[in-house]
N, C-alpha and C positions, 0 to 999 in steps of 0.2 A: 355942427362944427366942421370947419374946412380943414382938409389934410394938406400938408405941404409935401412936395416931392423932394427927397434927399438924393442928390445925384452921386454922392460918394466920390468926389474927385480924387481923393487919395487912393482909393481902391482901383479906380480906372487907370491912374498913372502906374500903379504897381503891376497891373495886368499887362499894360503896354510894355513895360520894362522886362517883365518875365518872358513875354512872347518874343520880344526882340532878342533877348539873350539866348533863348532856345533856338531861334531861327539862325543865329550866328554860328551854331555848331556845324552846320553843313551849308553848302551852296546849292542854289537852284539853277539848273541848266535846261536848255531846250534841245530836244532831239527829234530827228525826223522818223518817219515810220520805218526807215531802213536801219535805224539804230546808230546814227552818227550825230554828233553834237553840231548844232546849227546856231546862228545868232538868236538871242532871246526874243527879238522882235517878231520872229516867226510864231511864237507861242501866244502873242497878243492878238486878240480879235481873230481867232481861228474860224474859218468859214465852214468847215466840215469835220465831223469826228474821224478819228483814225489817221489824221494827217501829221500833227505834231504833238509831242509829249513833253511834259515837265518831269524832270528827274532831280533827285537829290544826291549829292556826292560830297564826301568829306575831303576829297582831293580835287585839285584843279584839273578840269577836262578842257583841253584846247579845242578850238573849232575844227571840225572834220575828223576828230578822233572817234573811235568806236566806243559805244556805251558798254560798260561791263555787263555780262549776261545776268548777274544776280541783282541788278538794279531794278527797282520798281518803277515802271513807266506809267505816269498819270496823264490821261488824255486831256490836253489843254482846252478842248472844246467844251467840256463839262465843268461848271463852277465847283462842284463837289470834289472832283479830281484835282482841280487847281488848288483848292484849299488843302487837300490831303498831302500834296507835294510840299506845302509850306511847313508842315509840322513834322518834327522828328519822329522816327518810327517807334521810339520807346514810350510814347504817350499811349496809355491804355484807354480806349474808348469805352464808355459805359462804366468806368470805375468809380468816379467821384459821385457820391450821392446815391449810388445804387444799393438797394437793399440786399442783404445776404439772407439766404434761406437757411437760418440756423435754429429756428424754432422747432420744437418737437412735432408740431402739426404741419410744418412745411409752408406756412403762410408768410414767412418773412418777419422782420421785426423792425 
């Protein structure tokens, strides 16, 4: 018997809407290694690590302004860091689908 693949278009659309809404909570900016806001084009196709960083801010940061010291700076050279800059900080990694160690023998459940 042959199995058919179900692409779940509704689920895919819901995921896109959810991620778009979450991304709208903060804006992504590009910053230099000196900690000042630069045009976003500098964070695209970065040639070397430690040159430009992607940052998330709830407030508008004009070009040339200083990045607030508490801001997390994600190196735009690395794909994982670029992805981390896109997601809001309140998302807990490893939370969904992770087993909790609540059994008496400590094996999880």
